[in-house]
FILUM-8553 format. One record per residue (C-alpha): residue number from 1; residue in three letters; x, y, z. Coordinates in steps of 0.02 Angstrom, whole numbers. Example, Ala and Ser with C-alpha at 12.3 -4.5 7.8 and 13.67 -1.06 7.14 Angstrom:
<nodes>
NODE_1_ALA_615_-225_390
NODE_2_SER_684_-53_357
</nodes>
This chain:
<nodes>
NODE_1_MET_1_-2_5
NODE_2_ALA_59_178_-45
NODE_3_PHE_129_274_103
NODE_4_CYS_39_428_23
NODE_5_LYS_-109_452_-86
NODE_6_TYR_-249_547_-154
NODE_7_SER_-421_521_-66
NODE_8_THR_-554_480_-189
NODE_9_GLU_-644_642_-152
NODE_10_PHE_-476_747_-198
NODE_11_ILE_-470_642_-368
NODE_12_ALA_-652_678_-386
NODE_13_ASN_-634_853_-384
NODE_14_SER_-461_871_-475
NODE_15_LYS_-446_899_-662
NODE_16_THR_-372_792_-805
NODE_17_GLU_-275_904_-937
NODE_18_ILE_-289_864_-1123
NODE_19_ASP_-157_922_-1223
NODE_20_ASN_-217_1053_-1368
NODE_21_ILE_-125_933_-1491
NODE_22_PHE_-230_783_-1463
NODE_23_LEU_-377_887_-1482
NODE_24_ASN_-335_964_-1645
NODE_25_ASP_-228_836_-1728
NODE_26_TYR_-299_659_-1663
NODE_27_LEU_-468_663_-1584
NODE_28_PRO_-573_716_-1750
NODE_29_PHE_-495_584_-1846
NODE_30_SER_-501_441_-1716
NODE_31_GLN_-645_326_-1686
NODE_32_PRO_-740_376_-1528
NODE_33_GLU_-709_220_-1431
NODE_34_PHE_-514_245_-1458
NODE_35_VAL_-538_430_-1388
NODE_36_VAL_-634_360_-1246
NODE_37_VAL_-485_236_-1195
NODE_38_TYR_-359_373_-1232
NODE_39_ILE_-450_500_-1105
NODE_40_TYR_-477_377_-971
NODE_41_GLY_-312_302_-973
NODE_42_LEU_-245_477_-958
NODE_43_TYR_-361_507_-797
NODE_44_LEU_-302_336_-727
NODE_45_CYS_-100_390_-751
NODE_46_LYS_-149_531_-603
NODE_47_SER_-250_415_-502
NODE_48_SER_-184_301_-371
NODE_49_SER_-320_272_-273
NODE_50_PHE_-416_161_-404
NODE_51_ASP_-391_-21_-462
NODE_52_ASN_-280_23_-607
NODE_53_SER_-290_-144_-701
NODE_54_LEU_-349_-193_-879
NODE_55_GLU_-491_-303_-816
NODE_56_ASN_-557_-145_-713
NODE_57_PHE_-518_-27_-853
NODE_58_ALA_-616_-135_-969
NODE_59_LYS_-767_-157_-862
NODE_60_THR_-784_20_-815
NODE_61_LEU_-797_76_-1006
NODE_62_ASN_-906_-86_-1040
NODE_63_MET_-780_-140_-1169
NODE_64_SER_-686_-316_-1185
NODE_65_GLU_-502_-332_-1139
NODE_66_GLU_-460_-357_-1327
NODE_67_ASP_-548_-197_-1380
NODE_68_VAL_-455_-101_-1248
NODE_69_ILE_-290_-169_-1302
NODE_70_GLY_-344_-134_-1479
NODE_71_ALA_-364_41_-1440
NODE_72_PHE_-204_60_-1361
NODE_73_GLU_-117_-24_-1504
NODE_74_TYR_-192_115_-1631
NODE_75_TRP_-122_258_-1499
NODE_76_GLU_37_161_-1516
NODE_77_GLU_40_165_-1687
NODE_78_GLN_9_347_-1683
NODE_79_GLY_161_375_-1561
NODE_80_LEU_46_444_-1419
NODE_81_VAL_75_285_-1311
NODE_82_ARG_204_130_-1284
NODE_83_LEU_126_-36_-1254
NODE_84_LEU_219_-143_-1143
NODE_85_ARG_164_-330_-1176
NODE_86_THR_214_-399_-1010
NODE_87_ASP_102_-497_-878
NODE_88_PRO_12_-402_-836
NODE_89_ILE_12_-285_-985
NODE_90_GLN_59_-106_-963
NODE_91_VAL_32_52_-1055
NODE_92_THR_157_206_-1041
NODE_93_TYR_81_384_-1102
NODE_94_ILE_215_490_-1210
NODE_95_PRO_220_687_-1206
NODE_96_LEU_127_745_-1369
NODE_97_ASN_270_878_-1383
NODE_98_ASN_382_721_-1414
NODE_99_VAL_264_641_-1538
NODE_100_LEU_292_763_-1676
NODE_101_THR_477_710_-1684
NODE_102_ALA_474_534_-1641
NODE_103_ASN_476_380_-1758
NODE_104_LYS_291_306_-1767
NODE_105_LEU_270_117_-1776
NODE_106_TYR_142_62_-1918
NODE_107_LYS_69_-117_-1934
NODE_108_PRO_157_-206_-2069
NODE_109_ASP_2_-233_-2172
NODE_110_LYS_-62_-50_-2156
NODE_111_TYR_24_16_-2304
NODE_112_GLU_73_-148_-2406
NODE_113_VAL_-58_-100_-2550
NODE_114_PHE_13_77_-2545
NODE_115_ASN_185_15_-2553
NODE_116_GLN_158_-83_-2702
NODE_117_GLN_51_42_-2799
NODE_118_ALA_169_189_-2759
NODE_119_GLN_330_103_-2821
NODE_120_ASN_227_56_-2988
NODE_121_ILE_189_238_-3029
NODE_122_PHE_381_257_-3061
NODE_123_GLN_375_116_-3188
NODE_124_GLY_549_51_-3142
NODE_125_LYS_626_226_-3166
NODE_126_ARG_684_226_-2988
NODE_127_ALA_657_138_-2824
NODE_128_ILE_574_201_-2673
NODE_129_SER_695_206_-2527
NODE_130_LYS_639_162_-2337
NODE_131_HIS_642_338_-2293
NODE_132_GLU_543_397_-2440
NODE_133_TYR_414_282_-2380
NODE_134_GLU_428_337_-2203
NODE_135_GLU_389_516_-2263
NODE_136_TYR_249_475_-2354
NODE_137_TYR_172_375_-2210
NODE_138_ASP_220_534_-2093
NODE_139_PHE_118_650_-2215
NODE_140_LEU_-39_528_-2221
NODE_141_GLU_-47_521_-2046
NODE_142_ARG_-7_704_-1996
NODE_143_TYR_-134_775_-2127
NODE_144_HIS_-262_630_-2124
NODE_145_VAL_-259_612_-2302
NODE_146_GLU_-323_464_-2387
NODE_147_GLN_-191_337_-2462
NODE_148_GLU_-274_324_-2634
NODE_149_ALA_-275_525_-2632
NODE_150_LEU_-92_531_-2610
NODE_151_LEU_-58_393_-2742
NODE_152_MET_-167_500_-2870
NODE_153_ILE_-61_657_-2833
NODE_154_MET_90_559_-2854
NODE_155_GLN_42_487_-3017
NODE_156_TYR_-5_668_-3080
NODE_157_CYS_158_736_-3024
NODE_158_VAL_251_596_-3120
NODE_159_GLU_137_620_-3276
NODE_160_THR_162_805_-3274
NODE_161_LYS_345_804_-3255
NODE_162_LYS_383_658_-3354
NODE_163_SER_541_613_-3245
NODE_164_ALA_574_513_-3088
NODE_165_ILE_551_663_-2983
NODE_166_GLY_599_654_-2797
NODE_167_TYR_469_634_-2668
NODE_168_ASN_510_823_-2592
NODE_169_TYR_422_887_-2751
NODE_170_ILE_273_752_-2727
NODE_171_LEU_254_805_-2545
NODE_172_THR_264_995_-2570
NODE_173_VAL_118_978_-2691
NODE_174_ALA_19_856_-2580
NODE_175_LYS_43_965_-2427
NODE_176_ASN_-8_1132_-2528
NODE_177_TRP_-169_1037_-2571
NODE_178_ALA_-195_974_-2400
NODE_179_ASN_-178_1152_-2321
NODE_180_GLU_-327_1190_-2451
NODE_181_GLY_-434_1058_-2364
NODE_182_ILE_-398_930_-2512
NODE_183_THR_-373_765_-2413
NODE_184_THR_-488_639_-2498
NODE_185_THR_-503_546_-2670
NODE_186_LYS_-640_632_-2714
NODE_187_GLN_-568_813_-2686
NODE_188_VAL_-419_766_-2782
NODE_189_GLU_-509_709_-2929
NODE_190_GLU_-618_877_-2925
NODE_191_LYS_-456_963_-2905
NODE_192_LEU_-381_878_-3063
NODE_193_LYS_-542_907_-3154
NODE_194_SER_-539_1093_-3130
NODE_195_PHE_-353_1077_-3208
NODE_196_GLU_-430_996_-3354
NODE_197_ASP_-561_1121_-3385
NODE_198_LYS_-431_1258_-3388
NODE_199_ASP_-311_1164_-3513
NODE_200_PRO_-368_1259_-3661
NODE_201_ALA_-329_1421_-3578
NODE_202_LEU_-168_1364_-3514
NODE_203_ALA_-122_1311_-3690
NODE_204_GLU_-157_1494_-3739
NODE_205_ILE_-31_1559_-3602
NODE_206_PHE_98_1429_-3648
NODE_207_ASN_73_1487_-3833
NODE_208_ALA_94_1663_-3786
NODE_209_MET_254_1640_-3678
NODE_210_GLY_328_1535_-3808
NODE_211_ILE_336_1383_-3690
NODE_212_LYS_334_1219_-3784
NODE_213_ARG_320_1087_-3649
NODE_214_ALA_175_1009_-3532
NODE_215_PRO_126_1111_-3398
NODE_216_TYR_199_1083_-3218
NODE_217_VAL_68_1043_-3077
NODE_218_GLU_127_1211_-2986
NODE_219_GLU_92_1312_-3151
NODE_220_ARG_-82_1243_-3154
NODE_221_SER_-114_1285_-2993
NODE_222_LEU_-53_1472_-3013
NODE_223_LEU_-176_1481_-3161
NODE_224_ASN_-321_1420_-3051
NODE_225_LYS_-269_1571_-2922
NODE_226_TRP_-269_1704_-3066
NODE_227_LEU_-434_1651_-3139
NODE_228_SER_-530_1587_-2990
NODE_229_ASP_-454_1670_-2832
NODE_230_TYR_-412_1839_-2912
NODE_231_GLY_-542_1854_-3027
NODE_232_PHE_-444_1896_-3176
NODE_233_THR_-508_1856_-3360
NODE_234_LEU_-395_1755_-3477
NODE_235_ASP_-375_1911_-3574
NODE_236_VAL_-284_1993_-3427
NODE_237_VAL_-172_1856_-3410
NODE_238_LEU_-134_1839_-3597
NODE_239_TYR_-100_2029_-3595
NODE_240_VAL_26_2027_-3461
NODE_241_CYS_110_1864_-3539
NODE_242_LYS_129_1950_-3700
NODE_243_ASN_190_2107_-3648
NODE_244_PHE_322_2065_-3526
NODE_245_LYS_380_1901_-3609
NODE_246_LYS_529_1989_-3702
NODE_247_LYS_608_2054_-3524
NODE_248_ALA_742_1941_-3457
NODE_249_ARG_709_1801_-3338
NODE_250_PHE_528_1809_-3379
NODE_251_SER_432_1664_-3299
NODE_252_PHE_270_1585_-3227
NODE_253_GLU_331_1650_-3059
NODE_254_LYS_359_1828_-3143
NODE_255_VAL_171_1828_-3213
NODE_256_ASP_117_1783_-3037
NODE_257_SER_214_1918_-2957
NODE_258_LEU_145_2053_-3081
NODE_259_LEU_-47_1985_-3067
NODE_260_THR_-33_1980_-2879
NODE_261_LYS_34_2163_-2885
NODE_262_TYR_-114_2219_-2995
NODE_263_TYR_-244_2127_-2899
NODE_264_GLU_-182_2213_-2739
NODE_265_MET_-180_2386_-2834
NODE_266_ARG_-363_2339_-2892
NODE_267_LEU_-307_2347_-3058
NODE_268_LEU_-416_2208_-3138
NODE_269_SER_-453_2233_-3309
NODE_270_VAL_-330_2271_-3464
NODE_271_MET_-375_2440_-3492
NODE_272_GLU_-335_2490_-3297
NODE_273_ILE_-178_2375_-3318
NODE_274_ASP_-117_2453_-3488
NODE_275_ASN_-151_2639_-3422
NODE_276_PHE_-51_2614_-3275
NODE_277_GLU_89_2550_-3371
NODE_278_LYS_100_2688_-3494
NODE_279_GLU_88_2810_-3360
NODE_280_LYS_209_2717_-3243
NODE_281_GLN_372_2803_-3323
NODE_282_GLU_288_2976_-3291
NODE_283_LEU_238_2924_-3103
NODE_284_TYR_428_2868_-3077
NODE_285_THR_470_3031_-3135
NODE_286_LEU_352_3125_-3013
NODE_287_ALA_401_3005_-2869
NODE_288_LYS_584_3057_-2898
NODE_289_GLU_552_3242_-2908
NODE_290_ILE_436_3222_-2744
NODE_291_ASN_573_3126_-2635
NODE_292_LYS_701_3249_-2711
NODE_293_THR_598_3393_-2646
NODE_294_ILE_556_3328_-2470
NODE_295_GLY_737_3268_-2453
NODE_296_VAL_720_3080_-2441
NODE_297_TYR_797_2946_-2564
NODE_298_TYR_739_2775_-2622
NODE_299_GLU_843_2675_-2749
NODE_300_ASN_692_2564_-2775
NODE_301_LEU_546_2681_-2834
NODE_302_GLU_418_2551_-2857
NODE_303_GLY_366_2544_-2677
NODE_304_VAL_333_2732_-2685
NODE_305_VAL_233_2738_-2836
NODE_306_GLU_124_2599_-2776
NODE_307_ASN_102_2651_-2601
NODE_308_TYR_92_2837_-2618
NODE_309_ILE_109_2920_-2799
NODE_310_LEU_-26_2806_-2888
NODE_311_LYS_-144_2814_-2725
NODE_312_TRP_-136_3003_-2737
NODE_313_ILE_-157_3011_-2930
NODE_314_ASN_-311_2882_-2913
NODE_315_LEU_-376_3017_-2782
NODE_316_GLY_-388_3142_-2926
NODE_317_PHE_-228_3256_-2874
NODE_318_GLU_-144_3350_-3008
NODE_319_LYS_38_3325_-3020
NODE_320_GLU_85_3515_-3004
NODE_321_LEU_-14_3517_-2841
NODE_322_LEU_85_3373_-2772
NODE_323_LEU_237_3455_-2816
NODE_324_GLU_179_3622_-2719
NODE_325_ILE_134_3505_-2567
NODE_326_ALA_300_3434_-2572
NODE_327_ASN_380_3610_-2564
NODE_328_TYR_284_3653_-2423
NODE_329_CYS_320_3481_-2329
NODE_330_PHE_503_3519_-2348
NODE_331_LYS_500_3696_-2290
NODE_332_ASN_390_3642_-2136
NODE_333_SER_513_3496_-2095
NODE_334_ILE_399_3355_-2148
NODE_335_ARG_538_3239_-2227
NODE_336_THR_440_3076_-2243
NODE_337_LEU_318_3023_-2379
NODE_338_GLU_202_2959_-2217
NODE_339_GLY_200_3150_-2170
NODE_340_MET_159_3212_-2339
NODE_341_ASP_11_3083_-2358
NODE_342_ARG_-59_3158_-2195
NODE_343_THR_-44_3331_-2286
NODE_344_VAL_-120_3265_-2452
NODE_345_THR_-257_3178_-2359
NODE_346_LYS_-317_3342_-2281
NODE_347_PHE_-305_3427_-2449
NODE_348_TYR_-419_3283_-2513
NODE_349_LYS_-550_3328_-2372
NODE_350_LEU_-556_3488_-2435
NODE_351_GLY_-586_3444_-2598
NODE_352_VAL_-434_3546_-2654
NODE_353_LEU_-373_3417_-2789
NODE_354_SER_-299_3547_-2933
NODE_355_LEU_-191_3694_-2950
NODE_356_ASP_-351_3789_-2991
NODE_357_ALA_-438_3735_-2846
NODE_358_PHE_-280_3759_-2732
NODE_359_ASN_-275_3954_-2794
NODE_360_GLU_-457_3984_-2762
NODE_361_TYR_-427_3904_-2587
NODE_362_MET_-275_4007_-2555
NODE_363_GLY_-381_4150_-2599
NODE_364_HIS_-507_4127_-2471
NODE_365_VAL_-377_4089_-2329
NODE_366_LEU_-270_4229_-2371
NODE_367_ALA_-435_4347_-2379
NODE_368_ASP_-475_4287_-2209
NODE_369_ASP_-288_4311_-2151
NODE_370_ASN_-303_4494_-2210
NODE_371_LYS_-465_4517_-2123
NODE_372_ILE_-404_4450_-1958
NODE_373_LYS_-247_4558_-1972
NODE_374_GLU_-377_4714_-1991
NODE_375_LEU_-465_4656_-1829
NODE_376_LEU_-305_4646_-1742
NODE_377_SER_-242_4809_-1800
NODE_378_LYS_-425_4882_-1742
NODE_379_MET_-392_4807_-1563
NODE_380_GLY_-223_4879_-1556
NODE_381_LEU_-126_4726_-1583
NODE_382_SER_27_4729_-1711
NODE_383_ARG_78_4546_-1740
NODE_384_ASN_64_4396_-1859
NODE_385_VAL_-98_4294_-1875
NODE_386_SER_-92_4139_-1775
NODE_387_SER_-207_3972_-1779
NODE_388_TYR_-286_4030_-1627
NODE_389_ASP_-349_4188_-1725
NODE_390_ARG_-406_4088_-1862
NODE_391_ASN_-504_3959_-1748
NODE_392_ASN_-589_4115_-1664
NODE_393_TYR_-627_4197_-1830
NODE_394_LYS_-702_4031_-1891
NODE_395_VAL_-826_4022_-1723
NODE_396_TRP_-877_4199_-1750
NODE_397_THR_-916_4196_-1941
NODE_398_GLN_-969_4019_-1958
NODE_399_ASP_-1033_3953_-1796
NODE_400_TRP_-1099_4099_-1728
NODE_401_ALA_-1138_4167_-1903
NODE_402_LEU_-1103_4351_-1846
NODE_403_SER_-1082_4481_-1990
NODE_404_ASP_-913_4567_-2024
NODE_405_ASP_-979_4740_-1977
NODE_406_VAL_-1033_4669_-1801
NODE_407_ILE_-866_4583_-1772
NODE_408_ASP_-772_4752_-1825
NODE_409_TYR_-879_4850_-1703
NODE_410_ALA_-836_4728_-1567
NODE_411_ALA_-646_4729_-1611
NODE_412_SER_-651_4930_-1598
NODE_413_LEU_-722_4914_-1430
NODE_414_ALA_-578_4802_-1380
NODE_415_ASN_-447_4929_-1417
NODE_416_GLY_-357_4988_-1270
NODE_417_LYS_-407_4845_-1166
NODE_418_ASP_-283_4750_-1065
NODE_419_ASN_-331_4581_-1149
NODE_420_PRO_-418_4629_-1325
NODE_421_ILE_-438_4451_-1382
NODE_422_LYS_-505_4398_-1229
NODE_423_TYR_-637_4553_-1226
NODE_424_ILE_-684_4544_-1398
NODE_425_SER_-731_4351_-1363
NODE_426_ARG_-843_4398_-1228
NODE_427_VAL_-918_4530_-1312
NODE_428_LEU_-961_4425_-1468
NODE_429_ALA_-1019_4287_-1363
NODE_430_ASP_-1143_4399_-1289
NODE_431_TYR_-1202_4443_-1450
NODE_432_HIS_-1223_4263_-1499
NODE_433_GLU_-1322_4221_-1337
NODE_434_LYS_-1428_4382_-1375
NODE_435_GLY_-1468_4341_-1547
NODE_436_ILE_-1377_4500_-1605
NODE_437_LYS_-1358_4498_-1787
NODE_438_ASN_-1334_4671_-1855
NODE_439_ILE_-1233_4824_-1825
NODE_440_GLU_-1385_4929_-1756
NODE_441_GLU_-1436_4791_-1623
NODE_442_ALA_-1252_4782_-1578
NODE_443_LYS_-1237_4959_-1545
NODE_444_ASN_-1375_4968_-1439
NODE_445_ASN_-1316_4838_-1326
NODE_446_THR_-1135_4919_-1309
NODE_447_PRO_-1059_5089_-1290
NODE_448_ILE_-1047_5185_-1462
NODE_449_THR_-862_5215_-1536
NODE_450_GLU_-804_5271_-1705
NODE_451_LYS_-790_5115_-1826
NODE_452_GLU_-618_5099_-1916
NODE_453_PRO_-619_5097_-2102
NODE_454_GLN_-612_4922_-2180
NODE_455_ARG_-462_4888_-2292
NODE_456_LYS_-475_4778_-2444
NODE_457_SER_-374_4614_-2463
NODE_458_ASN_-211_4633_-2540
NODE_459_PHE_-234_4464_-2642
NODE_460_THR_-218_4500_-2817
NODE_461_GLY_-146_4353_-2901
NODE_462_ARG_-56_4179_-2901
NODE_463_SER_110_4235_-2838
NODE_464_TYR_130_4192_-2654
NODE_465_SER_255_4230_-2532
NODE_466_LYS_334_4103_-2408
NODE_467_GLY_231_4200_-2265
NODE_468_GLU_70_4173_-2366
NODE_469_LEU_110_3995_-2406
NODE_470_ASN_136_3949_-2221
NODE_471_ALA_-36_4046_-2173
NODE_472_LEU_-124_3928_-2305
NODE_473_PHE_-28_3769_-2243
NODE_474_GLN_-53_3801_-2069
NODE_475_SER_-239_3820_-2102
NODE_476_ILE_-224_3658_-2170
NODE_477_ASP_-124_3581_-2022
NODE_478_GLU_-274_3601_-1914
NODE_479_ILE_-385_3474_-2013
NODE_480_ASP_-397_3307_-1945
NODE_481_VAL_-345_3163_-2049
</nodes>
């Protein structure tokens, strides 16, 4: 009898942990009674208070001893337990983390037919080694692929390559398909049928690329991706093949790279792709000029064009305006494309996409700044216009809808005060609360003073000083992205 042991109550209130590897990789593919045997055995491993014998084990689960042993033989084959056929028989559980790297034991007859059929596929061109067979077994067990399904994949690979290809190529194809959920004979048949349906298209592509051989498995898979997953038409694929086949090192992989790029850029038709390729050189030149202006350097401009320039052009921006924005960014220490992108986004929110719209908006900003400067002068202040002033002016004119003459009058009242800005804000807030909208009502509510004459805007054309440009872009900076 053991010196120390758990009580029956303690064991009943404890927990038996089951590794997620078992739940994910083994439970879904095993017979229910095998799962029950494994879990109950795991429970007994931590329970020293029970009659832990084969006889009691079988009785508790209402199974025969032979069925229990058969279940453990299955788990031994999977590498999860070690069966010691002594008297009495013993079962040792193996940590699941060790299972993935351990050699499994398989019943001699389990893969007997598979071995023979697999060797026949190579038709005497080469022999399958013991290690190669073990790799196939491991794949079948880990991915839970039907033996006949793997044989079909092997046959297809050998026929396609027309050579005694190695097992690594076969297993790469098989694993890629298994990851797509193709694990049964029926699913492999459907996959191969989809290849056959696209054979005429593949023949056209091979002809366009000047390839004079049978297509490989991976090339058929790529075509399936282009037409089915990406949704390209055959015309688009042929356009890419014909237009780029003269370039050095052109291949199916290069076609895939280009089509993937077009798909990510949402260029899905021949017209969209053709326009992009024709404009690309111009876009590269623009990218180089913008980079030079803001003070950055990229040896490869492809990412700049795809991630920034093309995005801005597709939003509708004129190239001349983008260069103007780049110039502003440099002068204001915005020296990254990410920073310029935020500034461009602010212009987009304003609807300023062209140089004409820029000039018009510039006129409004400068006119407002001139007006604010007049108000500051009326209040006895001699300084530059700040973003705080612009904010106040926006509140007074837009949010409170006060007229210019009312604001002018309040500015004249603020002249000579200790804090003119604070004073005018209070006066105009009072007007807003009382609903005062015209100068007559304002004068009836405040002392009458002489009104200063309003000066006209100095803005006359499209030639802007650095200070004027800064005024414009400071107003832009206040827009949330």
